[in-house]
BASEKOL-188157 format. One record per residue (C-alpha): chain; x, y, z; residue number from 1. Coordinates in steps of 0.05 Angstrom, whole numbers, plus 5000, padded with zeros to 4 digits. Example, Ala and Ser with C-alpha at 12.3 -4.5 7.8 and 13.67 -1.06 7.14 Angstrom:
2
<gudren chain="A" xx="5246" yy="4910" zz="5156" resi="1"/>
<gudren chain="A" xx="5273" yy="4979" zz="5143" resi="2"/>
***
This chain:
388
<gudren chain="A" xx="5000" yy="5000" zz="5000" resi="1"/>
<gudren chain="A" xx="5021" yy="5071" zz="4986" resi="2"/>
<gudren chain="A" xx="4981" yy="5127" zz="5021" resi="3"/>
<gudren chain="A" xx="4988" yy="5189" zz="4978" resi="4"/>
<gudren chain="A" xx="4963" yy="5261" zz="4984" resi="5"/>
<gudren chain="A" xx="4975" yy="5315" zz="4933" resi="6"/>
<gudren chain="A" xx="5026" yy="5272" zz="4896" resi="7"/>
<gudren chain="A" xx="5001" yy="5281" zz="4824" resi="8"/>
<gudren chain="A" xx="5070" yy="5302" zz="4800" resi="9"/>
<gudren chain="A" xx="5108" yy="5242" zz="4828" resi="10"/>
<gudren chain="A" xx="5054" yy="5188" zz="4821" resi="11"/>
<gudren chain="A" xx="5075" yy="5165" zz="4751" resi="12"/>
<gudren chain="A" xx="5146" yy="5155" zz="4777" resi="13"/>
<gudren chain="A" xx="5121" yy="5114" zz="4836" resi="14"/>
<gudren chain="A" xx="5079" yy="5070" zz="4791" resi="15"/>
<gudren chain="A" xx="5139" yy="5058" zz="4747" resi="16"/>
<gudren chain="A" xx="5183" yy="5039" zz="4805" resi="17"/>
<gudren chain="A" xx="5133" yy="4993" zz="4838" resi="18"/>
<gudren chain="A" xx="5123" yy="4959" zz="4771" resi="19"/>
<gudren chain="A" xx="5195" yy="4936" zz="4775" resi="20"/>
<gudren chain="A" xx="5182" yy="4893" zz="4836" resi="21"/>
<gudren chain="A" xx="5207" yy="4822" zz="4824" resi="22"/>
<gudren chain="A" xx="5150" yy="4780" zz="4851" resi="23"/>
<gudren chain="A" xx="5097" yy="4734" zz="4819" resi="24"/>
<gudren chain="A" xx="5044" yy="4781" zz="4792" resi="25"/>
<gudren chain="A" xx="4987" yy="4734" zz="4811" resi="26"/>
<gudren chain="A" xx="5010" yy="4739" zz="4884" resi="27"/>
<gudren chain="A" xx="5012" yy="4815" zz="4886" resi="28"/>
<gudren chain="A" xx="4960" yy="4865" zz="4906" resi="29"/>
<gudren chain="A" xx="4974" yy="4940" zz="4909" resi="30"/>
<gudren chain="A" xx="4930" yy="4997" zz="4934" resi="31"/>
<gudren chain="A" xx="4945" yy="5070" zz="4916" resi="32"/>
<gudren chain="A" xx="4907" yy="5102" zz="4974" resi="33"/>
<gudren chain="A" xx="4883" yy="5171" zz="4954" resi="34"/>
<gudren chain="A" xx="4842" yy="5221" zz="4994" resi="35"/>
<gudren chain="A" xx="4773" yy="5237" zz="4966" resi="36"/>
<gudren chain="A" xx="4786" yy="5312" zz="4961" resi="37"/>
<gudren chain="A" xx="4853" yy="5302" zz="4924" resi="38"/>
<gudren chain="A" xx="4820" yy="5306" zz="4856" resi="39"/>
<gudren chain="A" xx="4884" yy="5322" zz="4818" resi="40"/>
<gudren chain="A" xx="4921" yy="5260" zz="4842" resi="41"/>
<gudren chain="A" xx="4859" yy="5217" zz="4831" resi="42"/>
<gudren chain="A" xx="4854" yy="5242" zz="4759" resi="43"/>
<gudren chain="A" xx="4927" yy="5227" zz="4745" resi="44"/>
<gudren chain="A" xx="4922" yy="5158" zz="4777" resi="45"/>
<gudren chain="A" xx="4862" yy="5139" zz="4735" resi="46"/>
<gudren chain="A" xx="4896" yy="5163" zz="4672" resi="47"/>
<gudren chain="A" xx="4956" yy="5117" zz="4681" resi="48"/>
<gudren chain="A" xx="4963" yy="5047" zz="4653" resi="49"/>
<gudren chain="A" xx="4969" yy="5009" zz="4718" resi="50"/>
<gudren chain="A" xx="4992" yy="4936" zz="4724" resi="51"/>
<gudren chain="A" xx="4933" yy="4888" zz="4734" resi="52"/>
<gudren chain="A" xx="4952" yy="4879" zz="4807" resi="53"/>
<gudren chain="A" xx="4952" yy="4953" zz="4822" resi="54"/>
<gudren chain="A" xx="4888" yy="4992" zz="4837" resi="55"/>
<gudren chain="A" xx="4866" yy="5062" zz="4858" resi="56"/>
<gudren chain="A" xx="4829" yy="5064" zz="4925" resi="57"/>
<gudren chain="A" xx="4795" yy="5129" zz="4945" resi="58"/>
<gudren chain="A" xx="4793" yy="5138" zz="5020" resi="59"/>
<gudren chain="A" xx="4726" yy="5167" zz="5044" resi="60"/>
<gudren chain="A" xx="4725" yy="5234" zz="5080" resi="61"/>
<gudren chain="A" xx="4739" yy="5231" zz="5154" resi="62"/>
<gudren chain="A" xx="4781" yy="5257" zz="5211" resi="63"/>
<gudren chain="A" xx="4838" yy="5260" zz="5222" resi="64"/>
<gudren chain="A" xx="4863" yy="5264" zz="5151" resi="65"/>
<gudren chain="A" xx="4929" yy="5228" zz="5162" resi="66"/>
<gudren chain="A" xx="4970" yy="5174" zz="5130" resi="67"/>
<gudren chain="A" xx="4955" yy="5122" zz="5185" resi="68"/>
<gudren chain="A" xx="4880" yy="5132" zz="5176" resi="69"/>
<gudren chain="A" xx="4887" yy="5118" zz="5102" resi="70"/>
<gudren chain="A" xx="4929" yy="5057" zz="5116" resi="71"/>
<gudren chain="A" xx="4877" yy="5030" zz="5164" resi="72"/>
<gudren chain="A" xx="4824" yy="5037" zz="5109" resi="73"/>
<gudren chain="A" xx="4869" yy="4998" zz="5061" resi="74"/>
<gudren chain="A" xx="4883" yy="4946" zz="5114" resi="75"/>
<gudren chain="A" xx="4809" yy="4930" zz="5116" resi="76"/>
<gudren chain="A" xx="4811" yy="4914" zz="5041" resi="77"/>
<gudren chain="A" xx="4876" yy="4875" zz="5039" resi="78"/>
<gudren chain="A" xx="4870" yy="4801" zz="5021" resi="79"/>
<gudren chain="A" xx="4943" yy="4779" zz="5025" resi="80"/>
<gudren chain="A" xx="4984" yy="4746" zz="5080" resi="81"/>
<gudren chain="A" xx="5038" yy="4799" zz="5083" resi="82"/>
<gudren chain="A" xx="5033" yy="4875" zz="5075" resi="83"/>
<gudren chain="A" xx="5086" yy="4926" zz="5055" resi="84"/>
<gudren chain="A" xx="5082" yy="5002" zz="5060" resi="85"/>
<gudren chain="A" xx="5116" yy="5049" zz="5011" resi="86"/>
<gudren chain="A" xx="5118" yy="5125" zz="5004" resi="87"/>
<gudren chain="A" xx="5109" yy="5168" zz="4943" resi="88"/>
<gudren chain="A" xx="5184" yy="5181" zz="4932" resi="89"/>
<gudren chain="A" xx="5206" yy="5109" zz="4943" resi="90"/>
<gudren chain="A" xx="5248" yy="5066" zz="4897" resi="91"/>
<gudren chain="A" xx="5250" yy="4997" zz="4930" resi="92"/>
<gudren chain="A" xx="5300" yy="4943" zz="4911" resi="93"/>
<gudren chain="A" xx="5261" yy="4897" zz="4864" resi="94"/>
<gudren chain="A" xx="5280" yy="4836" zz="4906" resi="95"/>
<gudren chain="A" xx="5257" yy="4867" zz="4972" resi="96"/>
<gudren chain="A" xx="5190" yy="4831" zz="4976" resi="97"/>
<gudren chain="A" xx="5222" yy="4763" zz="4962" resi="98"/>
<gudren chain="A" xx="5273" yy="4774" zz="5018" resi="99"/>
<gudren chain="A" xx="5218" yy="4794" zz="5067" resi="100"/>
<gudren chain="A" xx="5172" yy="4736" zz="5049" resi="101"/>
<gudren chain="A" xx="5230" yy="4687" zz="5055" resi="102"/>
<gudren chain="A" xx="5248" yy="4714" zz="5124" resi="103"/>
<gudren chain="A" xx="5177" yy="4708" zz="5148" resi="104"/>
<gudren chain="A" xx="5170" yy="4637" zz="5122" resi="105"/>
<gudren chain="A" xx="5237" yy="4616" zz="5151" resi="106"/>
<gudren chain="A" xx="5218" yy="4640" zz="5221" resi="107"/>
<gudren chain="A" xx="5211" yy="4582" zz="5271" resi="108"/>
<gudren chain="A" xx="5138" yy="4572" zz="5292" resi="109"/>
<gudren chain="A" xx="5156" yy="4557" zz="5365" resi="110"/>
<gudren chain="A" xx="5193" yy="4622" zz="5380" resi="111"/>
<gudren chain="A" xx="5173" yy="4659" zz="5442" resi="112"/>
<gudren chain="A" xx="5163" yy="4724" zz="5405" resi="113"/>
<gudren chain="A" xx="5140" yy="4712" zz="5333" resi="114"/>
<gudren chain="A" xx="5165" yy="4759" zz="5280" resi="115"/>
<gudren chain="A" xx="5113" yy="4812" zz="5263" resi="116"/>
<gudren chain="A" xx="5151" yy="4863" zz="5221" resi="117"/>
<gudren chain="A" xx="5214" yy="4871" zz="5180" resi="118"/>
<gudren chain="A" xx="5244" yy="4939" zz="5167" resi="119"/>
<gudren chain="A" xx="5282" yy="4950" zz="5102" resi="120"/>
<gudren chain="A" xx="5340" yy="5000" zz="5103" resi="121"/>
<gudren chain="A" xx="5324" yy="5069" zz="5076" resi="122"/>
<gudren chain="A" xx="5379" yy="5102" zz="5035" resi="123"/>
<gudren chain="A" xx="5382" yy="5173" zz="5011" resi="124"/>
<gudren chain="A" xx="5397" yy="5185" zz="4937" resi="125"/>
<gudren chain="A" xx="5411" yy="5250" zz="4900" resi="126"/>
<gudren chain="A" xx="5350" yy="5285" zz="4872" resi="127"/>
<gudren chain="A" xx="5353" yy="5328" zz="4811" resi="128"/>
<gudren chain="A" xx="5380" yy="5398" zz="4822" resi="129"/>
<gudren chain="A" xx="5316" yy="5437" zz="4833" resi="130"/>
<gudren chain="A" xx="5294" yy="5495" zz="4876" resi="131"/>
<gudren chain="A" xx="5284" yy="5451" zz="4937" resi="132"/>
<gudren chain="A" xx="5353" yy="5420" zz="4936" resi="133"/>
<gudren chain="A" xx="5401" yy="5437" zz="4994" resi="134"/>
<gudren chain="A" xx="5467" yy="5401" zz="4987" resi="135"/>
<gudren chain="A" xx="5492" yy="5410" zz="5059" resi="136"/>
<gudren chain="A" xx="5427" yy="5388" zz="5091" resi="137"/>
<gudren chain="A" xx="5419" yy="5332" zz="5041" resi="138"/>
<gudren chain="A" xx="5488" yy="5303" zz="5056" resi="139"/>
<gudren chain="A" xx="5478" yy="5306" zz="5131" resi="140"/>
<gudren chain="A" xx="5409" yy="5274" zz="5122" resi="141"/>
<gudren chain="A" xx="5439" yy="5218" zz="5081" resi="142"/>
<gudren chain="A" xx="5493" yy="5204" zz="5134" resi="143"/>
<gudren chain="A" xx="5440" yy="5206" zz="5189" resi="144"/>
<gudren chain="A" xx="5398" yy="5154" zz="5152" resi="145"/>
<gudren chain="A" xx="5459" yy="5110" zz="5141" resi="146"/>
<gudren chain="A" xx="5475" yy="5110" zz="5215" resi="147"/>
<gudren chain="A" xx="5403" yy="5095" zz="5234" resi="148"/>
<gudren chain="A" xx="5385" yy="5042" zz="5183" resi="149"/>
<gudren chain="A" xx="5453" yy="5008" zz="5172" resi="150"/>
<gudren chain="A" xx="5478" yy="5009" zz="5244" resi="151"/>
<gudren chain="A" xx="5428" yy="5025" zz="5299" resi="152"/>
<gudren chain="A" xx="5365" yy="4987" zz="5277" resi="153"/>
<gudren chain="A" xx="5402" yy="4923" zz="5254" resi="154"/>
<gudren chain="A" xx="5440" yy="4925" zz="5321" resi="155"/>
<gudren chain="A" xx="5376" yy="4931" zz="5361" resi="156"/>
<gudren chain="A" xx="5344" yy="4875" zz="5321" resi="157"/>
<gudren chain="A" xx="5404" yy="4829" zz="5335" resi="158"/>
<gudren chain="A" xx="5397" yy="4844" zz="5409" resi="159"/>
<gudren chain="A" xx="5324" yy="4826" zz="5407" resi="160"/>
<gudren chain="A" xx="5300" yy="4897" zz="5423" resi="161"/>
<gudren chain="A" xx="5240" yy="4935" zz="5395" resi="162"/>
<gudren chain="A" xx="5253" yy="4999" zz="5356" resi="163"/>
<gudren chain="A" xx="5214" yy="5055" zz="5323" resi="164"/>
<gudren chain="A" xx="5199" yy="5034" zz="5252" resi="165"/>
<gudren chain="A" xx="5214" yy="5077" zz="5192" resi="166"/>
<gudren chain="A" xx="5153" yy="5107" zz="5158" resi="167"/>
<gudren chain="A" xx="5162" yy="5064" zz="5096" resi="168"/>
<gudren chain="A" xx="5187" yy="4996" zz="5072" resi="169"/>
<gudren chain="A" xx="5157" yy="4960" zz="5132" resi="170"/>
<gudren chain="A" xx="5136" yy="4888" zz="5118" resi="171"/>
<gudren chain="A" xx="5081" yy="4862" zz="5164" resi="172"/>
<gudren chain="A" xx="5039" yy="4800" zz="5176" resi="173"/>
<gudren chain="A" xx="4968" yy="4823" zz="5158" resi="174"/>
<gudren chain="A" xx="4936" yy="4780" zz="5212" resi="175"/>
<gudren chain="A" xx="4980" yy="4811" zz="5265" resi="176"/>
<gudren chain="A" xx="4965" yy="4882" zz="5243" resi="177"/>
<gudren chain="A" xx="4890" yy="4869" zz="5246" resi="178"/>
<gudren chain="A" xx="4897" yy="4836" zz="5314" resi="179"/>
<gudren chain="A" xx="4928" yy="4898" zz="5345" resi="180"/>
<gudren chain="A" xx="4881" yy="4947" zz="5310" resi="181"/>
<gudren chain="A" xx="4926" yy="4973" zz="5256" resi="182"/>
<gudren chain="A" xx="4958" yy="5042" zz="5261" resi="183"/>
<gudren chain="A" xx="4943" yy="5098" zz="5309" resi="184"/>
<gudren chain="A" xx="4908" yy="5149" zz="5263" resi="185"/>
<gudren chain="A" xx="4923" yy="5206" zz="5312" resi="186"/>
<gudren chain="A" xx="4998" yy="5195" zz="5318" resi="187"/>
<gudren chain="A" xx="5039" yy="5234" zz="5267" resi="188"/>
<gudren chain="A" xx="5095" yy="5182" zz="5273" resi="189"/>
<gudren chain="A" xx="5050" yy="5121" zz="5269" resi="190"/>
<gudren chain="A" xx="5111" yy="5079" zz="5252" resi="191"/>
<gudren chain="A" xx="5147" yy="5094" zz="5318" resi="192"/>
<gudren chain="A" xx="5083" yy="5079" zz="5357" resi="193"/>
<gudren chain="A" xx="5070" yy="5014" zz="5320" resi="194"/>
<gudren chain="A" xx="5140" yy="4985" zz="5333" resi="195"/>
<gudren chain="A" xx="5129" yy="4990" zz="5408" resi="196"/>
<gudren chain="A" xx="5056" yy="4969" zz="5405" resi="197"/>
<gudren chain="A" xx="5076" yy="4904" zz="5368" resi="198"/>
<gudren chain="A" xx="5128" yy="4891" zz="5422" resi="199"/>
<gudren chain="A" xx="5078" yy="4902" zz="5478" resi="200"/>
<gudren chain="A" xx="5031" yy="4852" zz="5445" resi="201"/>
<gudren chain="A" xx="5085" yy="4798" zz="5446" resi="202"/>
<gudren chain="A" xx="5115" yy="4804" zz="5376" resi="203"/>
<gudren chain="A" xx="5186" yy="4819" zz="5353" resi="204"/>
<gudren chain="A" xx="5217" yy="4863" zz="5299" resi="205"/>
<gudren chain="A" xx="5273" yy="4849" zz="5250" resi="206"/>
<gudren chain="A" xx="5310" yy="4880" zz="5192" resi="207"/>
<gudren chain="A" xx="5328" yy="4859" zz="5121" resi="208"/>
<gudren chain="A" xx="5383" yy="4881" zz="5074" resi="209"/>
<gudren chain="A" xx="5347" yy="4899" zz="5009" resi="210"/>
<gudren chain="A" xx="5343" yy="4975" zz="5011" resi="211"/>
<gudren chain="A" xx="5293" yy="5028" zz="4990" resi="212"/>
<gudren chain="A" xx="5321" yy="5091" zz="4960" resi="213"/>
<gudren chain="A" xx="5289" yy="5158" zz="4978" resi="214"/>
<gudren chain="A" xx="5302" yy="5231" zz="4965" resi="215"/>
<gudren chain="A" xx="5320" yy="5281" zz="5021" resi="216"/>
<gudren chain="A" xx="5268" yy="5333" zz="5041" resi="217"/>
<gudren chain="A" xx="5309" yy="5390" zz="5011" resi="218"/>
<gudren chain="A" xx="5324" yy="5460" zz="5037" resi="219"/>
<gudren chain="A" xx="5314" yy="5481" zz="5109" resi="220"/>
<gudren chain="A" xx="5241" yy="5505" zz="5104" resi="221"/>
<gudren chain="A" xx="5223" yy="5434" zz="5080" resi="222"/>
<gudren chain="A" xx="5269" yy="5397" zz="5128" resi="223"/>
<gudren chain="A" xx="5243" yy="5433" zz="5190" resi="224"/>
<gudren chain="A" xx="5169" yy="5412" zz="5183" resi="225"/>
<gudren chain="A" xx="5189" yy="5340" zz="5171" resi="226"/>
<gudren chain="A" xx="5234" yy="5337" zz="5232" resi="227"/>
<gudren chain="A" xx="5182" yy="5375" zz="5272" resi="228"/>
<gudren chain="A" xx="5131" yy="5321" zz="5256" resi="229"/>
<gudren chain="A" xx="5179" yy="5266" zz="5275" resi="230"/>
<gudren chain="A" xx="5195" yy="5297" zz="5343" resi="231"/>
<gudren chain="A" xx="5122" yy="5313" zz="5356" resi="232"/>
<gudren chain="A" xx="5104" yy="5240" zz="5341" resi="233"/>
<gudren chain="A" xx="5159" yy="5216" zz="5388" resi="234"/>
<gudren chain="A" xx="5127" yy="5257" zz="5443" resi="235"/>
<gudren chain="A" xx="5059" yy="5228" zz="5427" resi="236"/>
<gudren chain="A" xx="5088" yy="5157" zz="5427" resi="237"/>
<gudren chain="A" xx="5121" yy="5168" zz="5495" resi="238"/>
<gudren chain="A" xx="5056" yy="5195" zz="5524" resi="239"/>
<gudren chain="A" xx="5019" yy="5132" zz="5501" resi="240"/>
<gudren chain="A" xx="5071" yy="5079" zz="5520" resi="241"/>
<gudren chain="A" xx="5119" yy="5102" zz="5574" resi="242"/>
<gudren chain="A" xx="5075" yy="5091" zz="5635" resi="243"/>
<gudren chain="A" xx="5034" yy="5034" zz="5607" resi="244"/>
<gudren chain="A" xx="5053" yy="4964" zz="5633" resi="245"/>
<gudren chain="A" xx="5076" yy="4910" zz="5586" resi="246"/>
<gudren chain="A" xx="5140" yy="4937" zz="5554" resi="247"/>
<gudren chain="A" xx="5186" yy="4901" zz="5602" resi="248"/>
<gudren chain="A" xx="5259" yy="4918" zz="5614" resi="249"/>
<gudren chain="A" xx="5279" yy="4910" zz="5541" resi="250"/>
<gudren chain="A" xx="5222" yy="4952" zz="5516" resi="251"/>
<gudren chain="A" xx="5236" yy="5008" zz="5566" resi="252"/>
<gudren chain="A" xx="5311" yy="5006" zz="5550" resi="253"/>
<gudren chain="A" xx="5296" yy="5011" zz="5476" resi="254"/>
<gudren chain="A" xx="5249" yy="5069" zz="5487" resi="255"/>
<gudren chain="A" xx="5301" yy="5104" zz="5531" resi="256"/>
<gudren chain="A" xx="5357" yy="5096" zz="5479" resi="257"/>
<gudren chain="A" xx="5314" yy="5118" zz="5419" resi="258"/>
<gudren chain="A" xx="5255" yy="5163" zz="5433" resi="259"/>
<gudren chain="A" xx="5276" yy="5192" zz="5501" resi="260"/>
<gudren chain="A" xx="5349" yy="5201" zz="5484" resi="261"/>
<gudren chain="A" xx="5331" yy="5230" zz="5417" resi="262"/>
<gudren chain="A" xx="5284" yy="5281" zz="5447" resi="263"/>
<gudren chain="A" xx="5332" yy="5300" zz="5504" resi="264"/>
<gudren chain="A" xx="5390" yy="5309" zz="5455" resi="265"/>
<gudren chain="A" xx="5347" yy="5350" zz="5408" resi="266"/>
<gudren chain="A" xx="5323" yy="5395" zz="5464" resi="267"/>
<gudren chain="A" xx="5391" yy="5414" zz="5491" resi="268"/>
<gudren chain="A" xx="5442" yy="5406" zz="5436" resi="269"/>
<gudren chain="A" xx="5433" yy="5476" zz="5406" resi="270"/>
<gudren chain="A" xx="5439" yy="5508" zz="5474" resi="271"/>
<gudren chain="A" xx="5500" yy="5466" zz="5493" resi="272"/>
<gudren chain="A" xx="5535" yy="5481" zz="5428" resi="273"/>
<gudren chain="A" xx="5521" yy="5556" zz="5435" resi="274"/>
<gudren chain="A" xx="5546" yy="5555" zz="5507" resi="275"/>
<gudren chain="A" xx="5611" yy="5519" zz="5490" resi="276"/>
<gudren chain="A" xx="5623" yy="5567" zz="5432" resi="277"/>
<gudren chain="A" xx="5612" yy="5629" zz="5474" resi="278"/>
<gudren chain="A" xx="5657" yy="5603" zz="5530" resi="279"/>
<gudren chain="A" xx="5712" yy="5589" zz="5479" resi="280"/>
<gudren chain="A" xx="5705" yy="5657" zz="5446" resi="281"/>
<gudren chain="A" xx="5706" yy="5693" zz="5513" resi="282"/>
<gudren chain="A" xx="5768" yy="5654" zz="5532" resi="283"/>
<gudren chain="A" xx="5803" yy="5673" zz="5468" resi="284"/>
<gudren chain="A" xx="5785" yy="5747" zz="5474" resi="285"/>
<gudren chain="A" xx="5809" yy="5750" zz="5546" resi="286"/>
<gudren chain="A" xx="5872" yy="5709" zz="5533" resi="287"/>
<gudren chain="A" xx="5851" yy="5658" zz="5586" resi="288"/>
<gudren chain="A" xx="5840" yy="5584" zz="5584" resi="289"/>
<gudren chain="A" xx="5765" yy="5572" zz="5580" resi="290"/>
<gudren chain="A" xx="5735" yy="5547" zz="5645" resi="291"/>
<gudren chain="A" xx="5697" yy="5484" zz="5626" resi="292"/>
<gudren chain="A" xx="5668" yy="5432" zz="5673" resi="293"/>
<gudren chain="A" xx="5707" yy="5371" zz="5654" resi="294"/>
<gudren chain="A" xx="5652" yy="5320" zz="5667" resi="295"/>
<gudren chain="A" xx="5601" yy="5359" zz="5625" resi="296"/>
<gudren chain="A" xx="5651" yy="5368" zz="5569" resi="297"/>
<gudren chain="A" xx="5669" yy="5294" zz="5571" resi="298"/>
<gudren chain="A" xx="5596" yy="5275" zz="5564" resi="299"/>
<gudren chain="A" xx="5588" yy="5320" zz="5503" resi="300"/>
<gudren chain="A" xx="5651" yy="5295" zz="5469" resi="301"/>
<gudren chain="A" xx="5631" yy="5222" zz="5482" resi="302"/>
<gudren chain="A" xx="5564" yy="5235" zz="5450" resi="303"/>
<gudren chain="A" xx="5596" yy="5269" zz="5391" resi="304"/>
<gudren chain="A" xx="5644" yy="5211" zz="5380" resi="305"/>
<gudren chain="A" xx="5588" yy="5160" zz="5384" resi="306"/>
<gudren chain="A" xx="5547" yy="5199" zz="5334" resi="307"/>
<gudren chain="A" xx="5605" yy="5210" zz="5287" resi="308"/>
<gudren chain="A" xx="5624" yy="5136" zz="5290" resi="309"/>
<gudren chain="A" xx="5553" yy="5115" zz="5275" resi="310"/>
<gudren chain="A" xx="5552" yy="5157" zz="5213" resi="311"/>
<gudren chain="A" xx="5621" yy="5134" zz="5191" resi="312"/>
<gudren chain="A" xx="5605" yy="5060" zz="5200" resi="313"/>
<gudren chain="A" xx="5536" yy="5068" zz="5168" resi="314"/>
<gudren chain="A" xx="5561" yy="5104" zz="5106" resi="315"/>
<gudren chain="A" xx="5619" yy="5055" zz="5097" resi="316"/>
<gudren chain="A" xx="5573" yy="4995" zz="5100" resi="317"/>
<gudren chain="A" xx="5538" yy="5020" zz="5038" resi="318"/>
<gudren chain="A" xx="5602" yy="5042" zz="5002" resi="319"/>
<gudren chain="A" xx="5600" yy="5117" zz="5017" resi="320"/>
<gudren chain="A" xx="5649" yy="5164" zz="5049" resi="321"/>
<gudren chain="A" xx="5634" yy="5208" zz="5110" resi="322"/>
<gudren chain="A" xx="5684" yy="5261" zz="5093" resi="323"/>
<gudren chain="A" xx="5717" yy="5318" zz="5132" resi="324"/>
<gudren chain="A" xx="5663" yy="5367" zz="5109" resi="325"/>
<gudren chain="A" xx="5606" yy="5324" zz="5135" resi="326"/>
<gudren chain="A" xx="5646" yy="5310" zz="5199" resi="327"/>
<gudren chain="A" xx="5657" yy="5385" zz="5213" resi="328"/>
<gudren chain="A" xx="5587" yy="5408" zz="5197" resi="329"/>
<gudren chain="A" xx="5551" yy="5352" zz="5235" resi="330"/>
<gudren chain="A" xx="5548" yy="5390" zz="5302" resi="331"/>
<gudren chain="A" xx="5514" yy="5449" zz="5268" resi="332"/>
<gudren chain="A" xx="5464" yy="5401" zz="5236" resi="333"/>
<gudren chain="A" xx="5450" yy="5369" zz="5303" resi="334"/>
<gudren chain="A" xx="5442" yy="5439" zz="5332" resi="335"/>
<gudren chain="A" xx="5384" yy="5451" zz="5284" resi="336"/>
<gudren chain="A" xx="5346" yy="5395" zz="5320" resi="337"/>
<gudren chain="A" xx="5336" yy="5442" zz="5380" resi="338"/>
<gudren chain="A" xx="5297" yy="5489" zz="5336" resi="339"/>
<gudren chain="A" xx="5256" yy="5431" zz="5310" resi="340"/>
<gudren chain="A" xx="5244" yy="5406" zz="5382" resi="341"/>
<gudren chain="A" xx="5214" yy="5470" zz="5407" resi="342"/>
<gudren chain="A" xx="5174" yy="5478" zz="5343" resi="343"/>
<gudren chain="A" xx="5147" yy="5408" zz="5356" resi="344"/>
<gudren chain="A" xx="5130" yy="5424" zz="5428" resi="345"/>
<gudren chain="A" xx="5089" yy="5484" zz="5407" resi="346"/>
<gudren chain="A" xx="5055" yy="5444" zz="5352" resi="347"/>
<gudren chain="A" xx="5039" yy="5388" zz="5401" resi="348"/>
<gudren chain="A" xx="5001" yy="5436" zz="5445" resi="349"/>
<gudren chain="A" xx="4963" yy="5475" zz="5391" resi="350"/>
<gudren chain="A" xx="4961" yy="5427" zz="5331" resi="351"/>
<gudren chain="A" xx="4973" yy="5357" zz="5359" resi="352"/>
<gudren chain="A" xx="4946" yy="5317" zz="5300" resi="353"/>
<gudren chain="A" xx="4964" yy="5363" zz="5242" resi="354"/>
<gudren chain="A" xx="5005" yy="5326" zz="5190" resi="355"/>
<gudren chain="A" xx="5064" yy="5367" zz="5164" resi="356"/>
<gudren chain="A" xx="5070" yy="5339" zz="5094" resi="357"/>
<gudren chain="A" xx="5136" yy="5340" zz="5056" resi="358"/>
<gudren chain="A" xx="5128" yy="5357" zz="4982" resi="359"/>
<gudren chain="A" xx="5160" yy="5309" zz="4932" resi="360"/>
<gudren chain="A" xx="5185" yy="5320" zz="4862" resi="361"/>
<gudren chain="A" xx="5203" yy="5267" zz="4809" resi="362"/>
<gudren chain="A" xx="5275" yy="5251" zz="4792" resi="363"/>
<gudren chain="A" xx="5303" yy="5252" zz="4721" resi="364"/>
<gudren chain="A" xx="5324" yy="5203" zz="4698" resi="365"/>
<gudren chain="A" xx="5301" yy="5146" zz="4743" resi="366"/>
<gudren chain="A" xx="5372" yy="5119" zz="4750" resi="367"/>
<gudren chain="A" xx="5394" yy="5184" zz="4783" resi="368"/>
<gudren chain="A" xx="5358" yy="5164" zz="4847" resi="369"/>
<gudren chain="A" xx="5412" yy="5112" zz="4858" resi="370"/>
<gudren chain="A" xx="5468" yy="5164" zz="4853" resi="371"/>
<gudren chain="A" xx="5492" yy="5173" zz="4925" resi="372"/>
<gudren chain="A" xx="5493" yy="5242" zz="4955" resi="373"/>
<gudren chain="A" xx="5558" yy="5228" zz="4992" resi="374"/>
<gudren chain="A" xx="5616" yy="5213" zz="4946" resi="375"/>
<gudren chain="A" xx="5629" yy="5138" zz="4937" resi="376"/>
<gudren chain="A" xx="5693" yy="5106" zz="4962" resi="377"/>
<gudren chain="A" xx="5722" yy="5073" zz="4900" resi="378"/>
<gudren chain="A" xx="5753" yy="5007" zz="4919" resi="379"/>
<gudren chain="A" xx="5753" yy="4936" zz="4896" resi="380"/>
<gudren chain="A" xx="5700" yy="4918" zz="4948" resi="381"/>
<gudren chain="A" xx="5655" yy="4975" zz="4924" resi="382"/>
<gudren chain="A" xx="5665" yy="4956" zz="4852" resi="383"/>
<gudren chain="A" xx="5647" yy="4884" zz="4869" resi="384"/>
<gudren chain="A" xx="5582" yy="4905" zz="4903" resi="385"/>
<gudren chain="A" xx="5564" yy="4950" zz="4844" resi="386"/>
<gudren chain="A" xx="5577" yy="4894" zz="4795" resi="387"/>
<gudren chain="A" xx="5535" yy="4846" zz="4836" resi="388"/>
***
């Protein structure tokens, strides 16, 4: 399923990319979920020559008008055993569905926590040079995704921990989704909520290796609403799950190291960075050694090193380089999260269920989506992966 809203421009590209999926056509069913008032996207969808297994589903009017509400409507129509979610700008690896189905079928039936969901890695590719492109933000965004989807989530899955899902390329058991009531239509990061809700209900999460390529949000005025929505959804997810029994030690630990740590870091990083900078400048101007509390400075440096290493390892795992420029600008990028945090806090109070939509534009040509934003490391190993 792909829940779309005001995506008339990019819809033909999505249909083209989903048509490349390598899976028996008679075992596929695809719903393009469109809102009833989105007449432009509906018109474009009905004008396209869709594969026989792909259909347009118009979601009736209702509230809230969010992606998870549309997905819940589609869930009621789904007839398959497994269900995959894609977004408008996605370019999934054609073999992704086969890998996911194989993993589900290979899962032992007597395991204590049956496998409910598999998360595919999301990778950021270069979009065409248009007005919404922002090279510095795009490169930091790509490195951030590499650290999350190539290092953190696979590591948590290996440790048997729950984790907040990505908003796309999730592979589910349909029966399980229906049993837990589908998505929370009021949570603007329904994916984060669902990961912990599945865990609470006795299921486990995993990851696969076949990626989905996406485009970055673009310049700052587009990046900020997207990150605001994520942080606001993290707050909503914490409000729902943190004090409710059933998560257990592993669930609480996972929530602490993902949602809570992410929110705390976002809330104070800009302030801490500004404070350190001002202390250093005052020390230079007064020709004195800056007076820093060693323990606080050590915590900050340790956090920086951990974040840098996550990005370095993540980008190298997919054959990219986290260069000196990305390394140096990363603290400034992380500092922007403080602005997004307080923006999210205000929105949570006054517009808790408003969905901040990120506009998407098609790429030209299609192959350009697989051109990495961060310069590739040319080596025999990289060449071998590309040839494969």
